[in-house]
C-alpha positions in Angstrom: -60.9 -5.3 56.4 -58.0 -3.5 54.6 -59.5 -0.2 55.8 -59.6 -1.4 59.4 -56.0 -2.6 59.4 -54.8 0.6 57.7 -56.7 2.8 60.2 -55.2 1.0 63.2 -51.7 1.3 61.7 -52.1 5.0 61.2 -53.2 5.5 64.8 -50.3 3.5 66.1 -47.7 5.4 64.1 -49.3 8.8 65.0 -48.9 8.2 68.7 -45.6 9.2 70.3 -43.7 6.8 72.6 -45.1 6.5 76.1 -42.8 7.6 78.9 -43.9 4.9 81.4 -41.9 2.1 83.0 -44.7 -0.3 82.5 -44.4 0.1 78.7 -40.6 0.1 78.4 -38.6 -2.2 76.2 -38.0 -5.5 78.0 -41.0 -5.3 80.2 -43.4 -8.2 80.4 -47.2 -7.9 80.6 -49.3 -10.9 81.7 -53.0 -10.4 80.7 -55.9 -12.7 81.6 -59.5 -12.4 80.4 -62.5 -14.7 80.5 -66.1 -15.3 79.9 -68.4 -17.9 81.4 -72.1 -18.9 81.2 -74.4 -21.5 79.8 -76.1 -22.2 76.5 -79.0 -24.2 75.2 -80.5 -24.7 71.8 -84.2 -25.0 70.7 -85.1 -26.6 67.4 -88.6 -26.4 65.9 -90.2 -27.3 62.5 -93.3 -25.6 61.2 -93.9 -28.5 58.8 -94.0 -31.3 61.4 -94.8 -29.3 64.4 -91.9 -31.0 66.2 -89.7 -29.0 68.7 -86.8 -29.9 70.9 -84.8 -27.9 73.5 -81.4 -29.2 74.6 -80.2 -29.2 78.1 -78.2 -26.1 79.1 -74.4 -26.6 78.9 -72.0 -24.6 81.0 -68.9 -23.1 79.3 -65.8 -21.2 80.3 -63.4 -19.4 77.9 -60.1 -18.0 79.1 -57.7 -15.7 77.2 -54.0 -15.8 78.3 -51.5 -13.3 76.9 -47.8 -13.2 78.0 -46.6 -10.0 76.2 -43.1 -8.7 75.8 -42.4 -5.1 74.9 -40.0 -4.9 72.1 -39.7 -1.1 72.2 -41.5 1.5 74.3 -45.2 0.9 73.8 -44.8 -1.9 71.1 -45.3 -5.5 72.3 -45.4 -9.0 70.9 -48.5 -10.5 72.4 -49.0 -14.3 71.8 -52.5 -15.4 72.9 -53.8 -18.7 74.0 -57.6 -19.2 74.1 -58.9 -22.2 76.0 -62.6 -23.1 75.9 -64.1 -25.8 78.2 -67.7 -27.0 77.7 -69.6 -29.6 79.7 -69.3 -33.2 78.2 -67.0 -32.0 75.4 -63.3 -32.1 74.8 -61.5 -28.8 75.4 -60.9 -26.5 72.4 -57.9 -24.2 71.8 -56.7 -21.5 69.5 -53.3 -19.7 69.3 -52.4 -16.3 67.8 -49.4 -14.1 67.6 -50.4 -10.5 68.0 -48.6 -7.2 67.7 -49.9 -4.5 70.0 -49.1 -0.8 70.5 -50.1 1.0 73.8 -49.9 4.7 74.3 -50.0 6.3 77.8 -49.4 10.0 78.4 -47.3 10.8 81.5 -49.4 10.3 84.7 -52.5 9.4 82.6 -54.9 6.9 84.3 -55.7 5.1 81.0 -53.8 4.2 77.9 -55.3 3.3 74.5 -54.0 0.4 72.5 -54.4 -1.3 69.1 -53.5 -4.8 68.0 -53.4 -7.1 65.0 -52.5 -10.8 64.7 -52.9 -14.1 63.0 -53.2 -17.7 64.3 -54.9 -21.1 64.2 -56.9 -23.5 66.3 -59.6 -26.2 66.4 -62.5 -24.0 67.4 -64.5 -20.8 66.9 -66.0 -18.8 69.7 -69.3 -19.7 71.3 -72.3 -18.9 69.0 -75.8 -20.1 68.7 -75.0 -22.9 66.3 -71.2 -23.5 66.8 -69.9 -24.5 70.2 -66.5 -25.7 71.1 -64.2 -27.9 69.1 -65.0 -28.3 65.4 -61.9 -30.1 64.2 -59.4 -32.7 65.5 -56.6 -30.8 63.8 -55.3 -27.2 64.3 -56.6 -26.2 60.9 -58.9 -23.3 61.6 -57.3 -20.0 60.7 -57.8 -16.9 62.9 -57.3 -13.1 62.2 -57.4 -10.7 65.1 -57.9 -6.9 64.8 -58.8 -4.8 67.8 -58.3 -1.9 70.1 -59.2 -0.7 73.5 -57.8 0.8 76.7 -55.8 -0.2 79.8 -56.9 1.5 83.0 -53.9 1.6 85.4 -54.7 0.9 89.0 -51.1 1.3 90.1 -47.6 0.7 88.8 -48.1 -3.1 88.3 -51.7 -3.7 87.5 -54.3 -2.5 85.0 -57.8 -3.3 83.9 -58.1 -4.1 80.2 -61.1 -3.6 78.0 -61.1 -4.1 74.2 -63.2 -4.4 71.1 -62.1 -7.3 69.0 -62.9 -8.3 65.4 -62.1 -11.9 64.7 -62.3 -13.8 61.4 -62.2 -17.6 61.5 -61.8 -19.7 58.3 -62.2 -23.4 58.0 -61.6 -25.5 54.9 -62.4 -29.2 54.8 -62.9 -32.0 52.2 -66.1 -34.0 52.0 -67.0 -36.9 49.7 -70.4 -36.6 48.0 -72.2 -39.1 45.8 -73.2 -37.2 42.6 -75.0 -38.1 39.5 -72.8 -37.4 36.4 -72.9 -38.5 32.8 -75.7 -41.1 33.4 -74.1 -42.7 36.5 -73.4 -42.0 40.2 -69.8 -41.1 41.1 -68.1 -40.2 44.4 -66.6 -36.7 44.2 -64.3 -35.0 46.7 -65.5 -31.4 47.3 -63.5 -28.8 49.2 -65.8 -26.6 51.4 -64.9 -23.4 53.2 -66.7 -21.7 56.1 -65.9 -18.2 57.3 -67.1 -16.7 60.6 -66.9 -13.0 61.4 -67.1 -12.0 65.1 -67.4 -8.6 66.8 -67.0 -8.8 70.6 -65.9 -7.0 73.8 -63.3 -8.7 76.0 -62.6 -7.7 79.6 -59.6 -8.7 81.7 -56.7 -7.7 83.9 -53.0 -7.1 83.2 -50.0 -7.5 85.5 -46.7 -5.8 84.5 -43.5 -7.7 85.5 
């Protein structure tokens, strides 16, 4: 992880400021991305021969990023991720990202890198983890990524990026344990870490 962060930092520092109005200090960039589909789960046991397939559930995940350019090319990019799943309460995560975009004069595309940290009550859709996992905003989130913005004009661009995300969740559970000849209740702190590699597509509007 330290190598990834270091590499992205070197790339950002090596790029000269972009001479484009879209990336100037004080400019706003509103970016929206999303994914949608359905998921089902099949469980089977070789011992009992039992199997079960759940009904498919539709889901929708939206990424909303209102970014403010602090200097030319460098922006503060807060991100809200909203996930809706059939018959489940909505799930949210929030992150504060720093992003650097470089665009050569008159270039159609501009590469960017980002890094950020946040929290939420969910992790992304996986085969065994879907939607909200906690009633508190106690799931940590680390974002590291990079990609390109393809400018279709002065005010709009298509956005594609690779994203590494690390989610961490700590919680306490009470277990009945046999100790010193008797059963006792013990509070145990457990931690789960998820590592995700994904591609996110969206559109940006410059204001």
